[in-house]
C-alpha positions in Angstrom: 2.9 -33.8 19.2 1.8 -31.2 16.4 -1.1 -32.2 14.1 -1.3 -30.4 10.8 -4.6 -29.8 9.5 -5.4 -31.0 6.0 -5.9 -28.1 3.6 -9.6 -28.0 2.2 -9.7 -29.0 -1.4 -11.5 -25.6 -2.5 -8.5 -23.6 -0.9 -6.0 -25.7 -2.7 -7.8 -25.4 -5.9 -7.7 -21.5 -5.5 -4.1 -21.5 -4.4 -3.4 -23.5 -7.5 -5.2 -20.9 -9.7 -3.5 -17.9 -7.8 0.0 -19.5 -8.7 -0.7 -20.4 -12.2 -2.0 -16.7 -12.8 1.1 -15.3 -11.2 3.2 -17.4 -13.3 1.1 -16.6 -16.5 2.1 -13.1 -15.9 5.7 -13.9 -15.6 5.8 -12.3 -12.0 8.1 -13.9 -9.2 6.7 -14.4 -5.8 8.6 -11.4 -4.7 7.4 -9.2 -7.6 3.7 -10.3 -6.9 4.2 -9.6 -3.2 5.2 -6.2 -3.9 2.3 -5.3 -6.2 0.1 -6.8 -3.4 1.9 -4.8 -0.6 2.8 -7.8 1.3 5.9 -10.1 2.0 6.9 -12.9 -0.3 6.3 -15.4 2.5 2.7 -14.5 2.4 2.4 -15.1 -1.2 4.1 -18.6 -0.7 1.6 -19.3 2.1 -1.3 -18.3 -0.5 0.0 -20.4 -3.2 0.4 -23.6 -1.0 -3.0 -23.2 0.5 -1.9 -22.5 4.1 -3.3 -19.0 4.0 -7.3 -18.9 4.5 -7.9 -15.5 2.6 -11.0 -13.4 2.8 -13.1 -12.5 -0.3 -11.7 -9.0 0.0 -8.3 -10.3 -0.1 -9.3 -12.6 -3.2 -10.6 -9.6 -5.0 -7.3 -7.6 -4.5 -5.3 -10.5 -5.7 -7.6 -10.9 -8.7 -7.0 -7.4 -9.4 -3.1 -7.7 -9.3 -3.4 -10.8 -11.6 -5.8 -9.1 -14.0 -8.4 -11.7 -13.2 -11.9 -11.5 -11.9 -13.6 -13.4 -9.0 -16.4 -15.7 -9.6 -17.9 -17.9 -6.8 -20.1 -20.9 -7.4 -21.9 -22.3 -4.6 -22.7 -26.1 -4.8 
């Protein structure tokens, strides 16, 4: 029996922001993937929170989306 791990809320929040920003620019997942230099399936996993991204990757994503990364430690 395979157990799926719950997606941490912080990761889900970031995933939602990535998807909203991509859509805000009018980019499809395929177009966004091309600009990132990745495949569309990777973008899908980013936007659902399945991918645990590094800060370096987040900076790259932000650059493509014309956003900046701001981290708040609480």
